[in-house]
N, C-alpha and C positions, 0 to 999 in steps of 0.2 A: 505495499499499499504506499502510495507516494506520501511524503511528508508536505507540509505547508511551504518549506523553503524550496524543495523540489518543484512543486507546482508553480511558484513564483518564477524560477528560471525558465521553466517550459513556457510560460507565459511571455516572457521576456524574449525567448527565442522565436516565437511565434511572431509576435509584433515586429520583431527585426527583419523577418523573412517578409512580412506584408509590407513593411517600408520599402523594401528592394522591388518588390512587385509594383508598388505604387509609382516608383521613381521611374522603372522602365516603361510602364504604362502610359504614364503622363507624358515622357518625352517622345515615345513613338506617336501617340495620339496627336500632341501639338504639332510635331513633324508633320503628320499627314494633313493636319488643318490648314497649316500654313504652307503646305506644298513646297517646303525648304528645310531639308535636313540640317542645314547650317544652324538651325534655332537652337541646336544643341548647346552652342556658346551662351544663349541667353539666359543665363542662370537666374535673373530677375523673374522670369516668367515660370521656368520649370520647378524651381525649388519651393517658393510659397504653393505652388499648385500641386506638387508631390505631397506637400504636409497636408494639404486640405484634402486631397484624395485619401491619403493614409488614415485619416480622421474618419472619413466615411466607410472605408473598408475595414477598419477595426471594430466598428459596431457589429459587423457580420460575424467577426471571430467570437466577440464577447457573447452574442446571442447563441452561436452553435455551442459553445463552451459551457454556458451558464443555464440556457433555456431549453435548447433542442432535446427533447427526448421523445420525440413522437415518431420512432422509427422501430418498426417490427423486428428487422433484421439488425445484428449487431454492426454498426458501422461506427469506425472510430472517428474522433474528432480531427486526426491528421487527414484521414480519407475524406470527410466531409469538406473540409478547408480547401484541399487540392481541387475537388470537384468544382466547388463554388467560385473559388478564385480564378481557375482556368477558363470557365464558361463566361465569367464577366470579362475577362481579358481578351477573349476572342470576340465577344459580342462588341465591346467598346471600340476596339481597333477595326472591325469590319464596319461598323455604324460611322466610325471617323472618316474611313477611306469612301464609303459611299456618300458622306456629307460633302467632302472636298472634291473628288473626282467625277460623281455621277449624279447623283440627286440628293439634296439636303434633307429631303424628309423622310427617306428610308430607313428605318430604324430596326435593327434585328434584337432587340432585347427580349422579344418573347421566347427566343430560342434558350436563354436563362431560365424561364420559367418552366419551359417543358423540360429540359434536361436535369434541373435540380429537383423538380416535382416527382419525375419518373424515377430517378436514381436514388433518391433521398425520401423527401415528404413534401406534402403540399406547404405546409406552414414556412419551411425554408424556401420553399420556391418563390412564395409572395414576398418574403423578407430579401431576397437575393435580387429579386427584380426591382424593389424599392433602391436598394444599394446601387445597382448597375445604372438606374435612371438617375440617381444622385450623382454618381461619378460622371456621367455623361454631360449632366447640366453644367457640374463644375469646370469641366475640361473645355466645352465649347464655348460657354459665355465668357470666362476668364481670358481664353487665348484670343477669341475674336475680338473682345475690347483692348486688350493689352497690344496684341500685335497689329490692331487696326486692319483687320481682314474684312473683306465684302460682307456686308451684314445680312447674314441667311438665319440670324437667330430665330426670327418669329417662325421660320419652317421648321428649324430643330425642336424648339419649346413646343410648339404645336404637336410635332410628331411624337415627342416624348411623352406629353400628356394623354395622348390618344393610345399610344403604345401601353401605359400604365393601365388604361381602363381595358383594354385589350387583354393583356396579362391577366388581370384579376378575374375575367371572364373565363379565360382559359384555364385557370386553376380547377374550375368545376369541370372542364372537359377530361381532365386527367384524374379520373377516381380509381377504383378498384378494376373497373371494367373499360379498358381503352384499348384502342388497336392503331396501328400506323395510319390506316386509312381513316380512322375517326378523327385523329390528331391533325391529319393533313387538311381533309375537308372543313373541319371544325374551324381550324385556324383561318383557312381562306373565307369561310362564311361569317367568322367574327371580324375580319378585315373589312369585308364587304358591308358589314353593319354599321361600322365605324367610319366609313366613307363620307357621310353627311358631314361630320365633325371635320373632317379633312377639308372639305370644301368650304366650310365655314371659316377656318382659320386662314384658309388661302384668301377669302374675300377681306378679312380684316387686315390682313398684312400686304395683300397687293392690288386690293380692288376687285371690282367685278370684272372677271375676264374668263371666257370659257379655257382659254389655254392653261391659265393658272390653276383653275378648279380641276381640270383635267389632270394636270402634272400632279397635283397634291393627292388625288384618287389614285393615280398611277402609283406614287411614291409609296401608299399604304399597301398596295398589293405586292408590288417588288419586295418591299420589307418583309411582309409575312411570308412570301414564298422563299426568300432566301432564310429566313428564319427557321421555316420547316426544312429546307436543305441542310443547313448547318445541323439540326437535330438529328436527321436521319443518317448523315455521314458519320457524325461524331458519336452517337450511341453505342454503336457496337464497339467502338474502339474503348469508350469509358467502361463499359460492361467488362471488357476482357482486362483492361489495364488496372482497373481498380477492384475487380473481382466482386462487382454489385450485381445482385440477382433480381433484374427487372422482371415483370410478368412477361415480356417478349422472350427473354432467355429461359425462363422457367417452363413456358408453353414449349420450346425447342427441347428442353430436357425430358419432358413428359410425352414426347411424340413417339409413336409406336416403331419409328424408324430409328430411335436412340440406340447405340451399340449396346449399351449395359442391359437395357430392358430387352433387346432382341437375343442377347445371351442368356438372360433369365427364362425367357420365353422357350428357348431351345433346350437348356438344361434342366429346368425345374418348371415345366408347363402347369402342374398342379398350383403351385407356389405363385405363378404369375397372375392365374385366374383369380386367385385368392385376393391378390394384390390390387388388382382391378376393381373387384367387388368392394373391397376396404376403402379404395380411393374413392368410389362414388358415395360412401356414407360420409367419409371424412370431408369431402368438399361441400357437401350438402350442409353438415354441421358447421364448417367454417363460415360459410355464407351466412348462416342463421345467427351466429354470435358476432359477426362482423370481423372475421379473420380473412386474410387473402387466401381466396380458393385457389389459385395458382401454386403457393407455397404449401397448401394443405395436401392437394393432390400429389405434388412430388415427393413429399413426406410418405404418404401412403404407398405410393408407386414402390419406392425402394427401402421400405421398414425391413423388409424379409430377404433383401439381395444377398445377405451371407448364406442362404443356403443353396446358394449356387455350388458351392465347395462340396457339400455332401447332400445331393437332393434326396437320394434314397432312403434317409434316415427320418424324413417326414411323411406323414400319412398321406397328404394330399398328393405325393409324387410316387407312391409306392404303387406296382403293377402286380397283376397275377396273384394277389393276396399275401405276397412273402413280405415279412416284416423283420427286417434285421436285428432289431431289439429282441427279439425273442431268443436271439443267439448271445445276448450279451447280459451282464450283470447290472443293475440299475445304476450304479455308479458311473459306469462308463456310459451308459444310455444318456444320462443326465448332461455328461460332458459333451457329448455329440450334439444335443439338443440346445443347450444353452450357448454352445461355441459359436452358433450362427449370428449372435449379437457381436462379438468381437470381430469375426470375419466380415461382417457387413461394414462395420466402421473402416476397416482397413481397404476394403474395396472401393467405398465412396471417397475415402481420402485420396486414394490412387487416381480416381476419376474427377478430382477437384470438384466435388459437389458442395452445395451450400451447408454452412455450419449447422443450421436448422435442421436439415435433412439428415446430417449426420447425427445430431443429437436425437432425433426421433428414432433411426436405426437403433441407437445404443440404448435408448430409455424406453421403448414400448413395452417391455415387459417389467420394468422397475426392477426391485430385488425380490420379485415374488417367488413363491416355491413352486416347483415342477411338481404338482400334486400326485399325478399318476405314478410316477417313478417312487416318489416317496412312500406313497401307500403301499406300492409293491414291494419295496424294500423292508418296509415295517412288517409285512406279512410274512416275510422270509425269516427274520429275527426275533427272538422273543422279547429282546430288550427294546427300550424305548430310545428311538435314534432321534438325534439331533437335527432338525431340518436345515442346517447351515450348509451342508454338502450338497443339498438338493434345491438350492436357491439360484437364481441368475446373479452373476457377480457384476451387476451394473447399477446406474443411479436411478432414482425415482424421476419422473418426468418432470423437467425443469421448464417446458414451454407449454404453452396451450395445445401447439400441434402435437406434440408427444403425448400428452394426455389423451386426445382426440383419437389417435392412432391406437392407443393402448384400449380405449372402450370400443372402438369399432371393430379391431382385431379379433377380440374376444367374442363380440357379439355375432360377428360374421362366421366364425368357426363353430360356435355353439348352434347358431341357426341351421348352418349347412349339415351338421352332423345329426342334430334331430330336429327337424323343421317342426314349429309349434302348429297346433291345429287351428288356432284362430288368433285374433288381435290381441285378445286379453293374455294368451300365452306368450305372444311376442313381448307384450309390455313386461311382463314377469320377469322373462329372460334379461331385459335391458335393465330393469331395476335391480335385479340380482348381481349383474356383473358391475354396476356402478357402486352400489352399496357395499360388496365385498372388498372392492378395491379401496373405497373410502376407509373401511375399518382397518385395512392394512397400512393406512396412512400413505398410500401411493400418490394421491393428489395434492399433499402438503406443500409442494413447492412450485405447483404450476399456476397459481393465481385465478383458477376457474371459480366463479361464483356459485352460489345456490341457483340463482336465476339461470346461469350458463347452463347448468346440470338439467334443469327442467326443459330448457330449449333443445338441448341434445337428445334427452329421451323421446321427446316428441317427434324430433326430426329422424331419428334412427327409426322409430316405429313407421313413420309415413313412408321413407325410402325402402325400408326392408319389405313392408306389406306390398308395395308396387311389384317386387321381384317374385312374391308368393301368390300372385293371381293364378286361378285355375283355368286350364285349357280344356276345350272340348274333347270328349273321348270319341274319337272318329270310328272307331271299331263297333262301339255300341250304336253310333248314328247309323252305320252301314246295315247293322242287324235289325234296327228298327224298320228300315226301309224294304 
């Protein structure tokens, strides 16, 4: 655990790096606006401006360090800072280049909104947008007045204000269910919706002219499309460089063509089918209690991946009625069964899977006793055995995802082994699974609430009942005919 003195030096180091970023961003942006790279020698402009930009950017660091905790995935402060500051840097420089060399009203700050919201979270996306617009205002207004550049400020200020409105609307586009197509068309539609404002500020700055109004509207569309292009091009790079698991990347991982899933299907087909059924339950429960359904499905798909190493020791993969455990003593059987947890962690780490998915594979049995073999061993000996040897050597669920996989895994296995006669029987099974795990203390560390458990019970019953529907007996129908 870091001491207060260490935290102080870490903060100083962050601020020093932020000042360097502020300096280079300011110098490059001013050079772009002035269209003259000899402006580097004009320290009266870029040193005070660098300090101003540094103060604006520092607020983002303190927000990340002190206030930003709205992230389901564990993303470090360093990673958040790198993502935010690099996207702001790119956005500011591209906007300044457009301002000077192409069109003054085309702003690409919405790329910051999309990138930070998708990679981290919505609140930080909004805050980063305000910071990037503040930096742009400081650089453009100060440099144009001090360097006496042709005054395009009305176009830039109007463009920034409309960009802010547009970005705030965009944060609602980027929810838990988004796609590249939705983001692209959503951004363009929002840009079109804000074009009347673009026309209005053009009239205020340049008078009524179809040409200037048309240019202002065109600026908005160009800025929006460039922002989407930056987002689409850089998002895959950010995902891989910073190892951030967006919904896009999780959807790719959960694809049937994913190599690890294909291997599971080939080597342990029964386990694969079990994982697919568990994934349907876990995903529905995640949606019901407001968790990320993509992450939930990924956790469920890979929770039993460790069974690839020894698929024949698990009932769902056994053929011709042969059970290898009939030839083993209970202690060895338990080691073979519980070993799939450790094997799964090693396989998932080798394939660079998300930490949440690895945790689910490690924690989905908690430290529960393997009852079947414990009872079998107890029946062989006359002495009272300790159940320590017959337990999973793993942690209790530490995330809601791990807890959901634990519940749905057991429910699916029990229902498949002995299907209930009706809905009441199914409810009894789900209640028994949750209550028994509660008594064992398996949910002590996962922060699920009583309300969550009630929703989970109801959701599992609804989804499981849909898979238990009766079909027509065609043989009997033919007999009646």
